[in-house]
N, C-alpha and C positions, 0 to 999 in steps of 0.2 A: 459258251463256245465262240470261236473266232468266226463271226458271221456278220458281215456288213450288208451284203445283198440278202434279200429274202430268197429261199431256195428256188422258187419258180422263176425268179428274175436272173439267175446266174446263166452265163453263157454255157453252152455244152461243154462238158469236161474236156473233150479232145481240143476244142478251140482254146481253152484256157492253157492247156499243156503246150499247144503250139506257140501261143503267145509268149510263154515263159522261155521256151527253147529257142524261138526265132527272134525275139526282141530283147527281153529283160536280161537273160544270161549273157548273150553276146556284148551288150553295152557294158555290163558289169566287168567282164573279163578284158574287153578292149580298153577300158579305162585303166585297169591295172597295168596292162602292157604299154600303153601310152605314157603313163606317169613314169614308169621304169625307164623307158627310152629317153624321155626328157630329162631324166636325172642321170643319164649316162650309161644305162645298161641296155644294150640291144639284143639281149638273149631272146626275149619273146618275139622281137621283130624278125630275127633270123630264122626262128622256128615257125614263122607264119602265124603267130598269134595276135599280131597287132592289126586285126581286121574285125569287121562287123559280120563276117561270114559265120553263121551259127555252126556250120559243119566243123570249123576249126577248133570249136570250143566244147564239142560234145564229148562226154565221158560215157563209154558204152554202158557200164553197170548203172551209173547215175541216171542215164537217160531211160533205161528199162525200168528202173525203180519209179522214176517220175511218171512214166506212162502207166504203170500198174497201180501204184500206191499214191501218186500225187506228191511224193517226197523224193527229191533227187539233188544232183549237183552237176556242175560243169567241170571241165578239165582245169585244174589249177594252172595259172600262168607261171612259167619258169622265170625266176628272178635271181640274179646273182648280186647278193648284197654288197660285195667287194667292189662292184662296178658303180654303185650309187654315189654321186657326188654331193651328199648332203649327210649331215650327222644323223638326222632322223628320216633318212631316205626310206627305210622300210615302213615307217609309220605313214609317210605320204603315199607311197604305192598302195599300201593296204587300205587306207582311207578312200583312195580314188574310186574303188569299185562300189562301195556302198553310197558314196556321195553322188556318183553318176546315176544311181537308181533314184535317189531322192530329187536330183535335178530333173530326170525324166518325168517323175511325177508332177513337179512343178510346171514344166513345160505343157504337159498334157492337160493339167488343170486350167491353164490359160487358154488352151485350144477348146476345151470344153466350154468355157465361158463365152467364147466367140460364136459357138453354134446357135443357130436359130432355134426357137422353142420346139419346132417340129422334129428336131433331131435330138432333143433332150427329154423326150417323153419316156418314162419307164413303162414296163409291162410287155414290150416287144423288143425283138432284136433291133438295135439301131446303133448309130455311130457313137452316141454318147455312152451307151452301155459298154461298148468296146473300150472307150477311153478310160472309163472308170474302173474297168476290170484290170486294165494294164497298170493304172495308178495303184490300185489295191495290192497287186502282187509285186510291183516294183518297190513299194514301201516295205512289204513283208521281207523281200530278199535283202534290201538295203539294211534294215534295222537288225534283222536276224544275224547278218554277217558281222555286226559290230559286237556281238556277245563275245567276251574274252575267253573263249574255250576253244582249244585246237580241235579241228584244223581251221576254224573260221578266221576271217580277217582280224577280228578284234583281238585274237590271241597274239597275232604278229605285232599289233600295236602295243599291246601289254608288254611283250618280251622286249621290244625295242626301247621302251621307256624304263624298264627295271634295270638297276645296276647289276654289274657282273656278279656280285655276291649272291644273286638269286638264281644261279645256274642250276642247282639241285631242284629248286621249285619248278624251273622251267622244264627240266627233264621229266619230272614226275607228272606235271600237267600234260605234257605231250604224250606220255605213256597212257594215261588214263583219260585223256581228253574226250575221245570219241564215246566212251562209256558214260561219262558225266554229261556229255551233250545229249545223248539218247535219253538218259533218265530225265534230264531237264525238259526236253521236248515232250516226253510222255506226261510229265506232271503238269504241263501247261495247256494240254489240249482241252480240258474241260474247265473253262473259266479262270484260267491262269492269269497272273499279273501281265506276263509278257504280251499275250495276244490281246489283252485289253489295252495295253499301250499301242500295239499295232493298229487297233480300232480307232483309238483316239487320234493318232497321227494321220491315219487315212481320212478320217472325217474332217480334219483340219484342211486337207487339200480339197475335199468335196465342198466344204464351206467356202473356201477361197473361190472355187469355180462358180458356185452360186452367187456369191457376193459380187463378183466381177460381172457375171451375166446380168444381174440386176441393175448395175451401173451402166453397162453398155446399151441394154435394151430398155 
């Protein structure tokens, strides 16, 4: 199972959901919007999506599912690829979201390392537990979105890199993508390779935080 913290050390479910909605998703979507804007497409900015305000990025159904089942999504950022002033503009814009989540995890690992030992003690609610929780789910969102299955960011990267001769493949994958993604997710819940990868990447950030903390203190 995908489980880095012990169950009794997890933050309450509602707090975790609020962290995802209030911090992780907005940063992810803002990064998409900002990258598109810098590459010449102001569509997201004009629609009020180039912001860290979580309300602007909430999808009603995705938010309800997140609250109920712990699985959900934000509102996709609108991008007009014809405005992008780069051959691989869609790839850059699509990468911006996941990379922003991994950058957030890195920054929070450094902050965790700077905390005194009293704030890094497990077993009770403390600032370090909050930081590690954000790192964990930020890594999950970032890496999950790199999977090349529609409607995830990874599929947009794949489609941008494929030659025009793969149009039929793209259309078929777009049609069946959500079903494939659901089946993939269900097969990975109990000891799947994907969530093992998430665990490994997350533990790298935890290890970095501990190593830096040892050097500093």
